[in-house]
PDBQT receptor file of N, H, CA, C and O in Angstrom, charges set to zero:
ATOM      1  N   UNK A   1     -32.900 -20.785  40.074  1.00  0.00    +0.000 N 
ATOM      2  CA  UNK A   1     -33.442 -19.584  39.469  1.00  0.00    +0.000 C 
ATOM      3  C   UNK A   1     -32.324 -18.541  39.331  1.00  0.00    +0.000 C 
ATOM      4  O   UNK A   1     -31.556 -18.321  40.268  1.00  0.00    +0.000 OA
ATOM      5  N   UNK A   2     -32.239 -17.910  38.173  1.00  0.00    +0.000 N 
ATOM      6  H   UNK A   2     -32.862 -18.089  37.412  1.00  0.00    +0.000 HD
ATOM      7  CA  UNK A   2     -31.244 -16.889  37.913  1.00  0.00    +0.000 C 
ATOM      8  C   UNK A   2     -31.874 -15.515  38.074  1.00  0.00    +0.000 C 
ATOM      9  O   UNK A   2     -32.913 -15.222  37.482  1.00  0.00    +0.000 OA
ATOM     10  N   UNK A   3     -31.242 -14.683  38.872  1.00  0.00    +0.000 N 
ATOM     11  H   UNK A   3     -30.398 -14.921  39.352  1.00  0.00    +0.000 HD
ATOM     12  CA  UNK A   3     -31.731 -13.324  39.056  1.00  0.00    +0.000 C 
ATOM     13  C   UNK A   3     -31.191 -12.427  37.948  1.00  0.00    +0.000 C 
ATOM     14  O   UNK A   3     -30.103 -12.665  37.423  1.00  0.00    +0.000 OA
ATOM     15  N   UNK A   4     -31.940 -11.415  37.602  1.00  0.00    +0.000 N 
ATOM     16  H   UNK A   4     -32.824 -11.222  38.028  1.00  0.00    +0.000 HD
ATOM     17  CA  UNK A   4     -31.520 -10.471  36.579  1.00  0.00    +0.000 C 
ATOM     18  C   UNK A   4     -30.624  -9.407  37.192  1.00  0.00    +0.000 C 
ATOM     19  O   UNK A   4     -30.963  -8.797  38.205  1.00  0.00    +0.000 OA
ATOM     20  N   UNK A   5     -29.479  -9.196  36.563  1.00  0.00    +0.000 N 
ATOM     21  H   UNK A   5     -29.203  -9.692  35.740  1.00  0.00    +0.000 HD
ATOM     22  CA  UNK A   5     -28.558  -8.157  37.008  1.00  0.00    +0.000 C 
ATOM     23  C   UNK A   5     -28.843  -6.901  36.199  1.00  0.00    +0.000 C 
ATOM     24  O   UNK A   5     -28.973  -6.961  34.977  1.00  0.00    +0.000 OA
ATOM     25  N   UNK A   6     -28.940  -5.776  36.872  1.00  0.00    +0.000 N 
ATOM     26  H   UNK A   6     -28.835  -5.727  37.865  1.00  0.00    +0.000 HD
ATOM     27  CA  UNK A   6     -29.220  -4.509  36.195  1.00  0.00    +0.000 C 
ATOM     28  C   UNK A   6     -28.135  -3.490  36.499  1.00  0.00    +0.000 C 
ATOM     29  O   UNK A   6     -27.397  -3.615  37.477  1.00  0.00    +0.000 OA
ATOM     30  N   UNK A   7     -28.052  -2.497  35.657  1.00  0.00    +0.000 N 
ATOM     31  H   UNK A   7     -28.651  -2.395  34.862  1.00  0.00    +0.000 HD
ATOM     32  CA  UNK A   7     -27.182  -1.332  35.830  1.00  0.00    +0.000 C 
ATOM     33  C   UNK A   7     -25.722  -1.677  36.073  1.00  0.00    +0.000 C 
ATOM     34  O   UNK A   7     -25.134  -1.220  37.053  1.00  0.00    +0.000 OA
ATOM     35  N   UNK A   8     -25.136  -2.470  35.203  1.00  0.00    +0.000 N 
ATOM     36  H   UNK A   8     -25.614  -2.841  34.407  1.00  0.00    +0.000 HD
ATOM     37  CA  UNK A   8     -23.703  -2.742  35.308  1.00  0.00    +0.000 C 
ATOM     38  C   UNK A   8     -22.956  -1.430  35.160  1.00  0.00    +0.000 C 
ATOM     39  O   UNK A   8     -23.319  -0.599  34.327  1.00  0.00    +0.000 OA
ATOM     40  N   UNK A   9     -21.906  -1.232  35.967  1.00  0.00    +0.000 N 
ATOM     41  H   UNK A   9     -21.611  -1.907  36.643  1.00  0.00    +0.000 HD
ATOM     42  CA  UNK A   9     -21.077  -0.034  35.814  1.00  0.00    +0.000 C 
ATOM     43  C   UNK A   9     -19.649  -0.340  36.220  1.00  0.00    +0.000 C 
ATOM     44  O   UNK A   9     -19.399  -1.194  37.071  1.00  0.00    +0.000 OA
ATOM     45  N   UNK A  10     -18.726   0.362  35.606  1.00  0.00    +0.000 N 
ATOM     46  H   UNK A  10     -18.929   1.056  34.914  1.00  0.00    +0.000 HD
ATOM     47  CA  UNK A  10     -17.302   0.220  35.907  1.00  0.00    +0.000 C 
ATOM     48  C   UNK A  10     -16.865   1.448  36.688  1.00  0.00    +0.000 C 
ATOM     49  O   UNK A  10     -17.266   2.567  36.366  1.00  0.00    +0.000 OA
ATOM     50  N   UNK A  11     -16.065   1.252  37.691  1.00  0.00    +0.000 N 
ATOM     51  H   UNK A  11     -15.739   0.343  37.953  1.00  0.00    +0.000 HD
ATOM     52  CA  UNK A  11     -15.581   2.364  38.501  1.00  0.00    +0.000 C 
ATOM     53  C   UNK A  11     -14.793   3.353  37.653  1.00  0.00    +0.000 C 
ATOM     54  O   UNK A  11     -14.021   2.956  36.781  1.00  0.00    +0.000 OA
ATOM     55  N   UNK A  12     -14.987   4.620  37.907  1.00  0.00    +0.000 N 
ATOM     56  H   UNK A  12     -15.615   4.943  38.615  1.00  0.00    +0.000 HD
ATOM     57  CA  UNK A  12     -14.226   5.648  37.197  1.00  0.00    +0.000 C 
ATOM     58  C   UNK A  12     -12.743   5.572  37.557  1.00  0.00    +0.000 C 
ATOM     59  O   UNK A  12     -11.898   6.055  36.804  1.00  0.00    +0.000 OA
ATOM     60  N   UNK A  13     -12.427   4.978  38.687  1.00  0.00    +0.000 N 
ATOM     61  H   UNK A  13     -13.114   4.585  39.299  1.00  0.00    +0.000 HD
ATOM     62  CA  UNK A  13     -11.028   4.833  39.114  1.00  0.00    +0.000 C 
ATOM     63  C   UNK A  13     -10.297   3.742  38.340  1.00  0.00    +0.000 C 
ATOM     64  O   UNK A  13      -9.069   3.673  38.393  1.00  0.00    +0.000 OA
ATOM     65  N   UNK A  14     -11.011   2.907  37.636  1.00  0.00    +0.000 N 
ATOM     66  H   UNK A  14     -12.008   2.963  37.593  1.00  0.00    +0.000 HD
ATOM     67  CA  UNK A  14     -10.359   1.824  36.902  1.00  0.00    +0.000 C 
ATOM     68  C   UNK A  14     -10.357   2.065  35.395  1.00  0.00    +0.000 C 
ATOM     69  O   UNK A  14     -10.205   1.119  34.623  1.00  0.00    +0.000 OA
ATOM     70  N   UNK A  15     -10.520   3.288  34.975  1.00  0.00    +0.000 N 
ATOM     71  H   UNK A  15     -10.643   4.056  35.603  1.00  0.00    +0.000 HD
ATOM     72  CA  UNK A  15     -10.685   3.604  33.557  1.00  0.00    +0.000 C 
ATOM     73  C   UNK A  15      -9.517   3.172  32.672  1.00  0.00    +0.000 C 
ATOM     74  O   UNK A  15      -9.751   2.697  31.561  1.00  0.00    +0.000 OA
ATOM     75  N   UNK A  16      -8.276   3.318  33.119  1.00  0.00    +0.000 N 
ATOM     76  H   UNK A  16      -8.086   3.703  34.022  1.00  0.00    +0.000 HD
ATOM     77  CA  UNK A  16      -7.137   2.971  32.267  1.00  0.00    +0.000 C 
ATOM     78  C   UNK A  16      -6.268   1.863  32.855  1.00  0.00    +0.000 C 
ATOM     79  O   UNK A  16      -5.097   1.738  32.494  1.00  0.00    +0.000 OA
ATOM     80  N   UNK A  17      -6.821   1.073  33.743  1.00  0.00    +0.000 N 
ATOM     81  H   UNK A  17      -7.772   1.175  34.036  1.00  0.00    +0.000 HD
ATOM     82  CA  UNK A  17      -6.058   0.005  34.376  1.00  0.00    +0.000 C 
ATOM     83  C   UNK A  17      -6.487  -1.344  33.803  1.00  0.00    +0.000 C 
ATOM     84  O   UNK A  17      -7.557  -1.459  33.204  1.00  0.00    +0.000 OA
ATOM     85  N   UNK A  18      -5.660  -2.347  33.987  1.00  0.00    +0.000 N 
ATOM     86  H   UNK A  18      -4.791  -2.253  34.473  1.00  0.00    +0.000 HD
ATOM     87  CA  UNK A  18      -5.967  -3.664  33.437  1.00  0.00    +0.000 C 
ATOM     88  C   UNK A  18      -6.748  -4.545  34.393  1.00  0.00    +0.000 C 
ATOM     89  O   UNK A  18      -7.350  -5.524  33.952  1.00  0.00    +0.000 OA
ATOM     90  N   UNK A  19      -6.764  -4.241  35.674  1.00  0.00    +0.000 N 
ATOM     91  H   UNK A  19      -6.275  -3.446  36.032  1.00  0.00    +0.000 HD
ATOM     92  CA  UNK A  19      -7.480  -5.057  36.660  1.00  0.00    +0.000 C 
ATOM     93  C   UNK A  19      -8.813  -4.391  37.002  1.00  0.00    +0.000 C 
ATOM     94  O   UNK A  19      -8.959  -3.798  38.071  1.00  0.00    +0.000 OA
ATOM     95  N   UNK A  20      -9.772  -4.489  36.100  1.00  0.00    +0.000 N 
ATOM     96  H   UNK A  20      -9.652  -4.970  35.232  1.00  0.00    +0.000 HD
ATOM     97  CA  UNK A  20     -11.048  -3.793  36.266  1.00  0.00    +0.000 C 
ATOM     98  C   UNK A  20     -12.189  -4.776  36.505  1.00  0.00    +0.000 C 
ATOM     99  O   UNK A  20     -12.205  -5.886  35.974  1.00  0.00    +0.000 OA
ATOM    100  N   UNK A  21     -13.130  -4.339  37.310  1.00  0.00    +0.000 N 
ATOM    101  H   UNK A  21     -13.117  -3.437  37.742  1.00  0.00    +0.000 HD
ATOM    102  CA  UNK A  21     -14.344  -5.105  37.516  1.00  0.00    +0.000 C 
ATOM    103  C   UNK A  21     -15.538  -4.195  37.308  1.00  0.00    +0.000 C 
ATOM    104  O   UNK A  21     -15.427  -2.971  37.379  1.00  0.00    +0.000 OA
ATOM    105  N   UNK A  22     -16.681  -4.812  37.050  1.00  0.00    +0.000 N 
ATOM    106  H   UNK A  22     -16.771  -5.807  36.992  1.00  0.00    +0.000 HD
ATOM    107  CA  UNK A  22     -17.935  -4.086  36.948  1.00  0.00    +0.000 C 
ATOM    108  C   UNK A  22     -18.856  -4.581  38.058  1.00  0.00    +0.000 C 
ATOM    109  O   UNK A  22     -18.802  -5.744  38.458  1.00  0.00    +0.000 OA
ATOM    110  N   UNK A  23     -19.689  -3.688  38.539  1.00  0.00    +0.000 N 
ATOM    111  H   UNK A  23     -19.733  -2.743  38.214  1.00  0.00    +0.000 HD
ATOM    112  CA  UNK A  23     -20.640  -4.024  39.596  1.00  0.00    +0.000 C 
ATOM    113  C   UNK A  23     -22.040  -3.732  39.090  1.00  0.00    +0.000 C 
ATOM    114  O   UNK A  23     -22.286  -2.698  38.469  1.00  0.00    +0.000 OA
ATOM    115  N   UNK A  24     -22.947  -4.645  39.358  1.00  0.00    +0.000 N 
ATOM    116  H   UNK A  24     -22.747  -5.486  39.862  1.00  0.00    +0.000 HD
ATOM    117  CA  UNK A  24     -24.346  -4.468  38.974  1.00  0.00    +0.000 C 
ATOM    118  C   UNK A  24     -25.250  -4.721  40.169  1.00  0.00    +0.000 C 
ATOM    119  O   UNK A  24     -24.811  -5.248  41.192  1.00  0.00    +0.000 OA
ATOM    120  N   UNK A  25     -26.494  -4.350  40.035  1.00  0.00    +0.000 N 
ATOM    121  H   UNK A  25     -26.851  -3.923  39.205  1.00  0.00    +0.000 HD
ATOM    122  CA  UNK A  25     -27.492  -4.589  41.078  1.00  0.00    +0.000 C 
ATOM    123  C   UNK A  25     -28.187  -5.912  40.813  1.00  0.00    +0.000 C 
ATOM    124  O   UNK A  25     -28.539  -6.226  39.676  1.00  0.00    +0.000 OA
ATOM    125  N   UNK A  26     -28.380  -6.681  41.871  1.00  0.00    +0.000 N 
ATOM    126  H   UNK A  26     -28.094  -6.426  42.794  1.00  0.00    +0.000 HD
ATOM    127  CA  UNK A  26     -29.113  -7.943  41.769  1.00  0.00    +0.000 C 
ATOM    128  C   UNK A  26     -29.895  -8.118  43.068  1.00  0.00    +0.000 C 
ATOM    129  O   UNK A  26     -29.313  -8.193  44.150  1.00  0.00    +0.000 OA
ATOM    130  N   UNK A  27     -31.191  -8.181  42.950  1.00  0.00    +0.000 N 
ATOM    131  H   UNK A  27     -31.664  -8.120  42.071  1.00  0.00    +0.000 HD
ATOM    132  CA  UNK A  27     -32.023  -8.323  44.141  1.00  0.00    +0.000 C 
ATOM    133  C   UNK A  27     -31.670  -7.277  45.178  1.00  0.00    +0.000 C 
ATOM    134  O   UNK A  27     -31.691  -6.078  44.900  1.00  0.00    +0.000 OA
ATOM    135  N   UNK A  28     -31.344  -7.740  46.381  1.00  0.00    +0.000 N 
ATOM    136  H   UNK A  28     -31.327  -8.713  46.608  1.00  0.00    +0.000 HD
ATOM    137  CA  UNK A  28     -30.971  -6.836  47.463  1.00  0.00    +0.000 C 
ATOM    138  C   UNK A  28     -29.462  -6.838  47.673  1.00  0.00    +0.000 C 
ATOM    139  O   UNK A  28     -28.994  -6.659  48.797  1.00  0.00    +0.000 OA
ATOM    140  N   UNK A  29     -28.697  -7.039  46.602  1.00  0.00    +0.000 N 
ATOM    141  H   UNK A  29     -29.078  -7.185  45.689  1.00  0.00    +0.000 HD
ATOM    142  CA  UNK A  29     -27.246  -7.105  46.740  1.00  0.00    +0.000 C 
ATOM    143  C   UNK A  29     -26.540  -6.599  45.515  1.00  0.00    +0.000 C 
ATOM    144  O   UNK A  29     -27.027  -5.712  44.814  1.00  0.00    +0.000 OA
ATOM    145  N   UNK A  30     -25.375  -7.178  45.264  1.00  0.00    +0.000 N 
ATOM    146  H   UNK A  30     -24.979  -7.898  45.833  1.00  0.00    +0.000 HD
ATOM    147  CA  UNK A  30     -24.542  -6.746  44.145  1.00  0.00    +0.000 C 
ATOM    148  C   UNK A  30     -24.031  -7.958  43.381  1.00  0.00    +0.000 C 
ATOM    149  O   UNK A  30     -23.938  -9.062  43.918  1.00  0.00    +0.000 OA
ATOM    150  N   UNK A  31     -23.704  -7.724  42.120  1.00  0.00    +0.000 N 
ATOM    151  H   UNK A  31     -23.780  -6.827  41.684  1.00  0.00    +0.000 HD
ATOM    152  CA  UNK A  31     -23.065  -8.729  41.273  1.00  0.00    +0.000 C 
ATOM    153  C   UNK A  31     -21.755  -8.128  40.791  1.00  0.00    +0.000 C 
ATOM    154  O   UNK A  31     -21.680  -6.929  40.521  1.00  0.00    +0.000 OA
ATOM    155  N   UNK A  32     -20.720  -8.956  40.681  1.00  0.00    +0.000 N 
ATOM    156  H   UNK A  32     -20.780  -9.930  40.900  1.00  0.00    +0.000 HD
ATOM    157  CA  UNK A  32     -19.392  -8.482  40.286  1.00  0.00    +0.000 C 
ATOM    158  C   UNK A  32     -18.876  -9.368  39.156  1.00  0.00    +0.000 C 
ATOM    159  O   UNK A  32     -18.993 -10.592  39.213  1.00  0.00    +0.000 OA
ATOM    160  N   UNK A  33     -18.294  -8.726  38.111  1.00  0.00    +0.000 N 
ATOM    161  H   UNK A  33     -18.199  -7.732  38.065  1.00  0.00    +0.000 HD
ATOM    162  CA  UNK A  33     -17.728  -9.486  36.998  1.00  0.00    +0.000 C 
ATOM    163  C   UNK A  33     -16.463  -8.809  36.491  1.00  0.00    +0.000 C 
ATOM    164  O   UNK A  33     -16.234  -7.626  36.745  1.00  0.00    +0.000 OA
ATOM    165  N   UNK A  34     -15.648  -9.568  35.773  1.00  0.00    +0.000 N 
ATOM    166  H   UNK A  34     -15.835 -10.529  35.567  1.00  0.00    +0.000 HD
ATOM    167  CA  UNK A  34     -14.416  -9.084  35.163  1.00  0.00    +0.000 C 
ATOM    168  C   UNK A  34     -14.772  -8.299  33.905  1.00  0.00    +0.000 C 
ATOM    169  O   UNK A  34     -15.453  -8.817  33.020  1.00  0.00    +0.000 OA
ATOM    170  N   UNK A  35     -14.321  -7.068  33.824  1.00  0.00    +0.000 N 
ATOM    171  H   UNK A  35     -13.768  -6.646  34.542  1.00  0.00    +0.000 HD
ATOM    172  CA  UNK A  35     -14.628  -6.227  32.673  1.00  0.00    +0.000 C 
ATOM    173  C   UNK A  35     -14.070  -6.793  31.377  1.00  0.00    +0.000 C 
ATOM    174  O   UNK A  35     -14.715  -6.708  30.332  1.00  0.00    +0.000 OA
ATOM    175  N   UNK A  36     -12.872  -7.373  31.439  1.00  0.00    +0.000 N 
ATOM    176  H   UNK A  36     -12.348  -7.442  32.288  1.00  0.00    +0.000 HD
ATOM    177  CA  UNK A  36     -12.208  -7.851  30.217  1.00  0.00    +0.000 C 
ATOM    178  C   UNK A  36     -12.776  -9.164  29.698  1.00  0.00    +0.000 C 
ATOM    179  O   UNK A  36     -12.663  -9.450  28.506  1.00  0.00    +0.000 OA
ATOM    180  N   UNK A  37     -13.388  -9.973  30.570  1.00  0.00    +0.000 N 
ATOM    181  H   UNK A  37     -13.480  -9.741  31.538  1.00  0.00    +0.000 HD
ATOM    182  CA  UNK A  37     -13.900 -11.268  30.127  1.00  0.00    +0.000 C 
ATOM    183  C   UNK A  37     -15.259 -11.537  30.767  1.00  0.00    +0.000 C 
ATOM    184  O   UNK A  37     -15.386 -12.364  31.671  1.00  0.00    +0.000 OA
ATOM    185  N   UNK A  38     -16.248 -10.837  30.289  1.00  0.00    +0.000 N 
ATOM    186  H   UNK A  38     -16.145 -10.166  29.555  1.00  0.00    +0.000 HD
ATOM    187  CA  UNK A  38     -17.599 -10.941  30.849  1.00  0.00    +0.000 C 
ATOM    188  C   UNK A  38     -18.205 -12.326  30.676  1.00  0.00    +0.000 C 
ATOM    189  O   UNK A  38     -19.136 -12.691  31.394  1.00  0.00    +0.000 OA
ATOM    190  N   UNK A  39     -17.682 -13.101  29.727  1.00  0.00    +0.000 N 
ATOM    191  H   UNK A  39     -16.926 -12.804  29.143  1.00  0.00    +0.000 HD
ATOM    192  CA  UNK A  39     -18.221 -14.442  29.475  1.00  0.00    +0.000 C 
ATOM    193  C   UNK A  39     -17.943 -15.409  30.631  1.00  0.00    +0.000 C 
ATOM    194  O   UNK A  39     -18.558 -16.473  30.708  1.00  0.00    +0.000 OA
ATOM    195  N   UNK A  40     -17.033 -15.051  31.513  1.00  0.00    +0.000 N 
ATOM    196  H   UNK A  40     -16.533 -14.188  31.450  1.00  0.00    +0.000 HD
ATOM    197  CA  UNK A  40     -16.738 -15.898  32.664  1.00  0.00    +0.000 C 
ATOM    198  C   UNK A  40     -17.866 -15.901  33.692  1.00  0.00    +0.000 C 
ATOM    199  O   UNK A  40     -17.887 -16.737  34.595  1.00  0.00    +0.000 OA
ATOM    200  N   UNK A  41     -18.797 -14.966  33.551  1.00  0.00    +0.000 N 
ATOM    201  H   UNK A  41     -18.780 -14.287  32.817  1.00  0.00    +0.000 HD
ATOM    202  CA  UNK A  41     -19.919 -14.895  34.488  1.00  0.00    +0.000 C 
ATOM    203  C   UNK A  41     -19.663 -13.886  35.591  1.00  0.00    +0.000 C 
ATOM    204  O   UNK A  41     -18.838 -12.984  35.447  1.00  0.00    +0.000 OA
ATOM    205  N   UNK A  42     -20.374 -14.048  36.683  1.00  0.00    +0.000 N 
ATOM    206  H   UNK A  42     -21.044 -14.781  36.800  1.00  0.00    +0.000 HD
ATOM    207  CA  UNK A  42     -20.274 -13.106  37.793  1.00  0.00    +0.000 C 
ATOM    208  C   UNK A  42     -20.603 -13.826  39.095  1.00  0.00    +0.000 C 
ATOM    209  O   UNK A  42     -21.163 -14.922  39.095  1.00  0.00    +0.000 OA
ATOM    210  N   UNK A  43     -20.242 -13.185  40.201  1.00  0.00    +0.000 N 
ATOM    211  H   UNK A  43     -19.787 -12.295  40.201  1.00  0.00    +0.000 HD
ATOM    212  CA  UNK A  43     -20.668 -13.708  41.492  1.00  0.00    +0.000 C 
ATOM    213  C   UNK A  43     -21.551 -12.668  42.158  1.00  0.00    +0.000 C 
ATOM    214  O   UNK A  43     -21.483 -11.483  41.833  1.00  0.00    +0.000 OA
ATOM    215  N   UNK A  44     -22.368 -13.109  43.079  1.00  0.00    +0.000 N 
ATOM    216  H   UNK A  44     -22.424 -14.072  43.343  1.00  0.00    +0.000 HD
ATOM    217  CA  UNK A  44     -23.293 -12.202  43.754  1.00  0.00    +0.000 C 
ATOM    218  C   UNK A  44     -23.014 -12.177  45.252  1.00  0.00    +0.000 C 
ATOM    219  O   UNK A  44     -22.456 -13.118  45.818  1.00  0.00    +0.000 OA
ATOM    220  N   UNK A  45     -23.415 -11.082  45.871  1.00  0.00    +0.000 N 
ATOM    221  H   UNK A  45     -23.868 -10.318  45.412  1.00  0.00    +0.000 HD
ATOM    222  CA  UNK A  45     -23.307 -10.914  47.313  1.00  0.00    +0.000 C 
ATOM    223  C   UNK A  45     -24.621 -10.357  47.841  1.00  0.00    +0.000 C 
ATOM    224  O   UNK A  45     -25.409  -9.767  47.103  1.00  0.00    +0.000 OA
ATOM    225  N   UNK A  46     -24.834 -10.556  49.115  1.00  0.00    +0.000 N 
ATOM    226  H   UNK A  46     -24.193 -11.035  49.715  1.00  0.00    +0.000 HD
ATOM    227  CA  UNK A  46     -25.978  -9.911  49.754  1.00  0.00    +0.000 C 
ATOM    228  C   UNK A  46     -25.621  -8.446  49.999  1.00  0.00    +0.000 C 
ATOM    229  O   UNK A  46     -24.460  -8.057  49.874  1.00  0.00    +0.000 OA
ATOM    230  N   UNK A  47     -26.596  -7.660  50.339  1.00  0.00    +0.000 N 
ATOM    231  H   UNK A  47     -27.539  -7.977  50.441  1.00  0.00    +0.000 HD
ATOM    232  CA  UNK A  47     -26.351  -6.254  50.641  1.00  0.00    +0.000 C 
ATOM    233  C   UNK A  47     -25.383  -6.110  51.815  1.00  0.00    +0.000 C 
ATOM    234  O   UNK A  47     -24.494  -5.260  51.781  1.00  0.00    +0.000 OA
ATOM    235  N   UNK A  48     -25.547  -6.928  52.844  1.00  0.00    +0.000 N 
ATOM    236  H   UNK A  48     -26.269  -7.619  52.871  1.00  0.00    +0.000 HD
ATOM    237  CA  UNK A  48     -24.669  -6.864  54.021  1.00  0.00    +0.000 C 
ATOM    238  C   UNK A  48     -23.231  -7.247  53.662  1.00  0.00    +0.000 C 
ATOM    239  O   UNK A  48     -22.287  -6.606  54.123  1.00  0.00    +0.000 OA
ATOM    240  N   UNK A  49     -23.061  -8.287  52.845  1.00  0.00    +0.000 N 
ATOM    241  H   UNK A  49     -23.828  -8.808  52.470  1.00  0.00    +0.000 HD
ATOM    242  CA  UNK A  49     -21.717  -8.688  52.424  1.00  0.00    +0.000 C 
ATOM    243  C   UNK A  49     -21.048  -7.587  51.616  1.00  0.00    +0.000 C 
ATOM    244  O   UNK A  49     -19.872  -7.286  51.820  1.00  0.00    +0.000 OA
ATOM    245  N   UNK A  50     -21.794  -6.991  50.704  1.00  0.00    +0.000 N 
ATOM    246  H   UNK A  50     -22.749  -7.236  50.538  1.00  0.00    +0.000 HD
ATOM    247  CA  UNK A  50     -21.239  -5.939  49.852  1.00  0.00    +0.000 C 
ATOM    248  C   UNK A  50     -20.836  -4.732  50.696  1.00  0.00    +0.000 C 
ATOM    249  O   UNK A  50     -19.774  -4.151  50.474  1.00  0.00    +0.000 OA
ATOM    250  N   UNK A  51     -21.660  -4.355  51.646  1.00  0.00    +0.000 N 
ATOM    251  H   UNK A  51     -22.523  -4.827  51.827  1.00  0.00    +0.000 HD
ATOM    252  CA  UNK A  51     -21.341  -3.210  52.508  1.00  0.00    +0.000 C 
ATOM    253  C   UNK A  51     -20.106  -3.484  53.358  1.00  0.00    +0.000 C 
ATOM    254  O   UNK A  51     -19.287  -2.589  53.566  1.00  0.00    +0.000 OA
ATOM    255  N   UNK A  52     -19.964  -4.710  53.851  1.00  0.00    +0.000 N 
ATOM    256  H   UNK A  52     -20.629  -5.438  53.682  1.00  0.00    +0.000 HD
ATOM    257  CA  UNK A  52     -18.779  -5.079  54.618  1.00  0.00    +0.000 C 
ATOM    258  C   UNK A  52     -17.529  -4.970  53.752  1.00  0.00    +0.000 C 
ATOM    259  O   UNK A  52     -16.501  -4.465  54.204  1.00  0.00    +0.000 OA
ATOM    260  N   UNK A  53     -17.611  -5.438  52.512  1.00  0.00    +0.000 N 
ATOM    261  H   UNK A  53     -18.446  -5.848  52.144  1.00  0.00    +0.000 HD
ATOM    262  CA  UNK A  53     -16.485  -5.332  51.588  1.00  0.00    +0.000 C 
ATOM    263  C   UNK A  53     -16.133  -3.868  51.320  1.00  0.00    +0.000 C 
ATOM    264  O   UNK A  53     -14.961  -3.498  51.381  1.00  0.00    +0.000 OA
ATOM    265  N   UNK A  54     -17.126  -3.036  51.027  1.00  0.00    +0.000 N 
ATOM    266  H   UNK A  54     -18.078  -3.337  50.977  1.00  0.00    +0.000 HD
ATOM    267  CA  UNK A  54     -16.878  -1.621  50.761  1.00  0.00    +0.000 C 
ATOM    268  C   UNK A  54     -16.243  -0.929  51.963  1.00  0.00    +0.000 C 
ATOM    269  O   UNK A  54     -15.323  -0.127  51.803  1.00  0.00    +0.000 OA
ATOM    270  N   UNK A  55     -16.722  -1.232  53.148  1.00  0.00    +0.000 N 
ATOM    271  H   UNK A  55     -17.469  -1.885  53.278  1.00  0.00    +0.000 HD
ATOM    272  CA  UNK A  55     -16.140  -0.651  54.356  1.00  0.00    +0.000 C 
ATOM    273  C   UNK A  55     -14.671  -1.042  54.497  1.00  0.00    +0.000 C 
ATOM    274  O   UNK A  55     -13.840  -0.214  54.873  1.00  0.00    +0.000 OA
ATOM    275  N   UNK A  56     -14.349  -2.298  54.197  1.00  0.00    +0.000 N 
ATOM    276  H   UNK A  56     -15.023  -2.970  53.892  1.00  0.00    +0.000 HD
ATOM    277  CA  UNK A  56     -12.968  -2.766  54.283  1.00  0.00    +0.000 C 
ATOM    278  C   UNK A  56     -12.082  -2.049  53.267  1.00  0.00    +0.000 C 
ATOM    279  O   UNK A  56     -10.951  -1.683  53.585  1.00  0.00    +0.000 OA
ATOM    280  N   UNK A  57     -12.581  -1.847  52.060  1.00  0.00    +0.000 N 
ATOM    281  H   UNK A  57     -13.500  -2.144  51.802  1.00  0.00    +0.000 HD
ATOM    282  CA  UNK A  57     -11.814  -1.132  51.037  1.00  0.00    +0.000 C 
ATOM    283  C   UNK A  57     -11.576   0.313  51.470  1.00  0.00    +0.000 C 
ATOM    284  O   UNK A  57     -10.460   0.822  51.365  1.00  0.00    +0.000 OA
ATOM    285  N   UNK A  58     -12.618   0.962  51.951  1.00  0.00    +0.000 N 
ATOM    286  H   UNK A  58     -13.524   0.549  52.036  1.00  0.00    +0.000 HD
ATOM    287  CA  UNK A  58     -12.518   2.372  52.341  1.00  0.00    +0.000 C 
ATOM    288  C   UNK A  58     -11.586   2.601  53.520  1.00  0.00    +0.000 C 
ATOM    289  O   UNK A  58     -11.029   3.689  53.662  1.00  0.00    +0.000 OA
ATOM    290  N   UNK A  59     -11.408   1.592  54.371  1.00  0.00    +0.000 N 
ATOM    291  H   UNK A  59     -11.861   0.708  54.256  1.00  0.00    +0.000 HD
ATOM    292  CA  UNK A  59     -10.511   1.739  55.523  1.00  0.00    +0.000 C 
ATOM    293  C   UNK A  59      -9.147   1.114  55.262  1.00  0.00    +0.000 C 
ATOM    294  O   UNK A  59      -8.361   0.927  56.190  1.00  0.00    +0.000 OA
ATOM    295  N   UNK A  60      -8.861   0.789  53.996  1.00  0.00    +0.000 N 
ATOM    296  H   UNK A  60      -9.500   0.941  53.242  1.00  0.00    +0.000 HD
ATOM    297  CA  UNK A  60      -7.564   0.277  53.555  1.00  0.00    +0.000 C 
ATOM    298  C   UNK A  60      -7.185  -1.032  54.244  1.00  0.00    +0.000 C 
ATOM    299  O   UNK A  60      -6.012  -1.263  54.535  1.00  0.00    +0.000 OA
ATOM    300  N   UNK A  61      -8.145  -1.862  54.498  1.00  0.00    +0.000 N 
ATOM    301  H   UNK A  61      -9.098  -1.674  54.261  1.00  0.00    +0.000 HD
ATOM    302  CA  UNK A  61      -7.917  -3.119  55.215  1.00  0.00    +0.000 C 
ATOM    303  C   UNK A  61      -7.131  -4.149  54.394  1.00  0.00    +0.000 C 
ATOM    304  O   UNK A  61      -6.575  -5.087  54.964  1.00  0.00    +0.000 OA
ATOM    305  N   UNK A  62      -7.077  -3.992  53.092  1.00  0.00    +0.000 N 
ATOM    306  H   UNK A  62      -7.528  -3.230  52.628  1.00  0.00    +0.000 HD
ATOM    307  CA  UNK A  62      -6.416  -4.981  52.235  1.00  0.00    +0.000 C 
ATOM    308  C   UNK A  62      -4.961  -4.643  51.928  1.00  0.00    +0.000 C 
ATOM    309  O   UNK A  62      -4.322  -5.340  51.139  1.00  0.00    +0.000 OA
ATOM    310  N   UNK A  63      -4.442  -3.613  52.522  1.00  0.00    +0.000 N 
ATOM    311  H   UNK A  63      -4.961  -3.047  53.163  1.00  0.00    +0.000 HD
ATOM    312  CA  UNK A  63      -3.041  -3.217  52.254  1.00  0.00    +0.000 C 
ATOM    313  C   UNK A  63      -2.064  -4.072  53.023  1.00  0.00    +0.000 C 
ATOM    314  O   UNK A  63      -0.853  -3.875  52.914  1.00  0.00    +0.000 OA
TER     315      UNK A  63
């Protein structure tokens, strides 16, 4: 079964960059896709996975 993704949006921080992604809502989580090639599809995460990722980004864990 395919869930419907709603409210796709691109971060305002990626407005003029080439490495952009869009995030949408899906069920109780998030969907992520490449802005430049939406035909490639998207992947989904649970709400807990998405929050863990956001926390890691906000604390600069990927540097």
